[in-house]
FIMARMI-407068 format. One line per 3 residues: number of its first residue (from 1); their letters; for each residue x, y, z of C-alpha. Coordinates in Angstrom, 1 decimal, always signed. Layout:
! FIMARMI-407068
NUM> A> X,Y,Z ~ ...
END
This chain:
! FIMARMI-407068
1> XXX> +119.8,+32.1,+15.1 ~ +122.4,+31.5,+12.4 ~ +125.8,+29.9,+12.7
4> XXX> +128.0,+32.5,+14.5 ~ +130.7,+34.2,+12.4 ~ +134.3,+34.7,+13.3
7> XXX> +133.9,+38.5,+13.3 ~ +132.6,+40.0,+16.6 ~ +131.9,+43.4,+18.0
10> XXX> +132.7,+43.5,+21.8 ~ +131.2,+45.9,+24.2 ~ +132.3,+47.2,+27.7
13> XXX> +133.8,+44.8,+30.2 ~ +131.2,+43.0,+32.2 ~ +133.3,+40.6,+34.3
16> XXX> +136.9,+39.6,+35.3 ~ +138.1,+36.7,+37.4 ~ +141.1,+34.7,+38.5
19> XXX> +140.9,+31.1,+37.1 ~ +141.6,+27.8,+38.9 ~ +144.4,+26.9,+36.4
22> XXX> +143.0,+23.4,+35.8 ~ +139.9,+24.0,+33.6 ~ +139.3,+25.4,+30.1
25> XXX> +137.4,+28.7,+30.0 ~ +134.5,+26.9,+28.5 ~ +134.1,+24.5,+31.4
28> XXX> +131.8,+25.3,+34.3 ~ +133.5,+26.2,+37.5 ~ +136.7,+27.6,+35.9
31> XXX> +136.9,+30.5,+38.4 ~ +138.6,+30.3,+41.8 ~ +136.0,+30.3,+44.6
34> XXX> +137.0,+33.9,+45.6 ~ +138.4,+34.8,+42.2 ~ +135.6,+37.2,+41.0
37> XXX> +136.9,+40.8,+40.6 ~ +133.6,+42.1,+41.8 ~ +131.9,+45.2,+40.3
40> XXX> +134.4,+45.6,+37.3 ~ +133.9,+48.9,+35.5 ~ +137.1,+49.2,+33.4
43> XXX> +140.0,+47.1,+32.2 ~ +143.1,+47.8,+30.2 ~ +145.7,+45.6,+28.6
46> XXX> +148.8,+47.4,+27.2 ~ +151.3,+45.3,+25.3 ~ +155.0,+46.1,+25.7
49> XXX> +156.8,+45.6,+22.4 ~ +160.5,+45.4,+22.0 ~ +162.5,+46.3,+18.9
52> XXX> +165.8,+45.0,+17.6 ~ +167.4,+46.7,+14.6 ~ +169.9,+44.5,+12.7
55> XXX> +172.4,+46.9,+11.2 ~ +175.2,+46.5,+8.7 ~ +177.2,+49.0,+6.5
58> XXX> +175.7,+51.8,+8.5 ~ +172.1,+51.0,+7.4 ~ +169.3,+49.0,+9.0
61> XXX> +169.0,+45.7,+7.3 ~ +166.0,+44.4,+9.2 ~ +163.8,+45.1,+12.2
64> XXX> +162.6,+42.5,+14.6 ~ +159.6,+43.3,+16.8 ~ +158.7,+41.1,+19.7
67> XXX> +156.2,+41.1,+22.5 ~ +157.8,+41.3,+26.0 ~ +154.7,+41.2,+28.2
70> XXX> +151.4,+43.0,+28.7 ~ +150.5,+45.3,+31.6 ~ +146.9,+44.8,+32.8
73> XXX> +144.7,+46.9,+35.1 ~ +141.2,+45.9,+36.1 ~ +139.2,+48.4,+38.2
76> XXX> +136.3,+47.6,+40.4 ~ +134.0,+49.4,+42.8 ~ +134.1,+46.9,+45.6
79> XXX> +137.0,+45.8,+47.8 ~ +136.6,+42.0,+48.4 ~ +138.9,+40.9,+51.2
82> XXX> +138.7,+37.3,+50.0 ~ +140.1,+38.3,+46.5 ~ +143.0,+40.2,+48.1
85> XXX> +143.7,+37.1,+50.2 ~ +143.6,+34.9,+47.0 ~ +146.0,+37.1,+45.1
88> XXX> +148.4,+37.9,+48.0 ~ +148.1,+35.1,+50.5 ~ +147.6,+37.7,+53.3
91> XXX> +145.4,+36.5,+56.1 ~ +142.0,+37.9,+56.9 ~ +141.3,+38.3,+60.6
94> XXX> +138.0,+39.1,+62.3 ~ +136.9,+40.1,+65.8 ~ +133.6,+40.8,+67.4
97> XXX> +130.2,+39.7,+66.2 ~ +126.9,+41.0,+64.8 ~ +127.0,+44.8,+64.2
100> XXX> +130.4,+44.9,+65.9 ~ +132.1,+42.4,+63.5 ~ +135.4,+43.7,+62.2
103> XXX> +137.4,+42.4,+59.3 ~ +141.2,+43.2,+58.8 ~ +143.6,+42.4,+56.0
106> XXX> +147.1,+43.7,+55.5 ~ +147.6,+46.2,+52.8 ~ +150.8,+46.6,+50.6
109> XXX> +153.1,+44.2,+52.4 ~ +156.7,+43.6,+51.5 ~ +155.9,+40.0,+50.6
112> XXX> +153.6,+41.2,+47.8 ~ +156.7,+41.9,+45.7 ~ +156.9,+38.4,+44.2
115> XXX> +153.4,+36.8,+44.0 ~ +152.6,+33.5,+42.4 ~ +151.2,+34.0,+38.9
118> XXX> +147.5,+33.2,+38.1 ~ +145.5,+32.8,+34.9 ~ +142.9,+35.6,+34.5
121> XXX> +139.8,+36.1,+32.3 ~ +138.2,+39.3,+31.2 ~ +134.7,+39.0,+29.7
124> XXX> +132.8,+41.4,+27.4 ~ +129.3,+40.9,+26.0 ~ +129.5,+40.9,+22.2
127> XXX> +127.7,+40.0,+19.0 ~ +129.0,+38.7,+15.7 ~ +128.7,+40.3,+12.3
130> XXX> +125.3,+38.6,+11.7 ~ +123.9,+39.9,+15.0 ~ +124.2,+36.7,+17.0
133> XXX> +124.7,+37.3,+20.7 ~ +128.1,+36.0,+22.0 ~ +130.5,+36.4,+24.9
136> XXX> +134.0,+37.6,+24.2 ~ +136.7,+36.4,+26.5 ~ +140.3,+37.6,+26.8
139> XXX> +142.1,+34.8,+28.6 ~ +145.6,+35.6,+30.0 ~ +147.6,+32.5,+31.0
142> XXX> +150.1,+33.8,+33.5 ~ +149.6,+37.1,+35.3 ~ +151.9,+38.3,+38.0
145> XXX> +149.9,+40.6,+40.2 ~ +151.6,+43.7,+41.7 ~ +150.3,+46.6,+43.6
148> XXX> +146.7,+47.6,+44.1 ~ +145.9,+51.2,+43.4 ~ +143.0,+53.2,+45.0
151> XXX> +141.2,+56.2,+43.5 ~ +138.1,+58.2,+44.3 ~ +139.3,+59.1,+47.8
154> XXX> +137.5,+62.5,+47.5 ~ +134.3,+63.8,+48.9 ~ +131.2,+62.2,+47.3
157> XXX> +133.3,+59.9,+45.1 ~ +133.1,+56.2,+45.2 ~ +136.4,+54.5,+46.1
160> XXX> +137.7,+52.3,+43.3 ~ +140.4,+49.6,+43.5 ~ +142.6,+48.6,+40.5
163> XXX> +144.3,+45.3,+40.4 ~ +147.5,+45.6,+38.4 ~ +149.6,+42.9,+36.9
166> XXX> +151.9,+41.8,+34.2 ~ +150.9,+39.0,+31.8 ~ +154.0,+37.1,+30.5
169> XXX> +154.6,+34.5,+27.9 ~ +153.5,+31.0,+29.0 ~ +154.0,+27.5,+27.7
172> XXX> +150.7,+26.2,+29.2 ~ +147.1,+27.6,+28.8 ~ +144.6,+28.4,+31.5
175> XXX> +143.9,+24.7,+32.0 ~ +147.5,+23.7,+32.3 ~ +147.7,+22.1,+28.8
178> XXX> +151.0,+22.5,+26.9 ~ +151.0,+25.0,+24.1 ~ +152.7,+24.4,+20.8
181> XXX> +154.0,+28.0,+20.9 ~ +154.4,+30.3,+23.9 ~ +151.7,+32.9,+24.2
184> XXX> +150.4,+35.5,+26.6 ~ +146.8,+34.3,+26.1 ~ +144.0,+34.0,+23.6
187> XXX> +140.7,+35.4,+22.5 ~ +137.6,+33.2,+22.8 ~ +134.1,+33.9,+21.3
190> XX> +131.3,+31.7,+22.8 ~ +127.6,+31.7,+22.7
END
């Protein structure tokens, strides 16, 4: 294997997770115990860009573009109660035992309107321009989760859940280290 290049080709998303907020993405055990967004099949990140036009003498003198935030949506095919608990703080209750065991967790509560932000990682398998196998990570430092959306509630369709959130500028990275400049996140290519 040759020394990896800085140019990579990433493929479909293979994993997404909530991070502990105390470890670098390269450290073992960076994910929360129940932070795995299980069975991820799609993910989107859409940047919101603001524009300010500086005008004078009835003409535009300059244009300033700035990133406000990024909307994320990560869709999975499983509904892990522990992950919903981790994001929202809602309690999981159980009753019964054996085949009659029942799990309950609240769904779309009013208190979900202002959740504590969490660092998130999205992982894609990749290779560099020389063909070396790599992992490509999109690390988002501060994500405010919002509503969950459900789809596939039709006959013979698998139910999918999407975790939606807003990534905002942060002054610390996923490990809590101070950044020299505010950022929403970073790209990481690792072997």
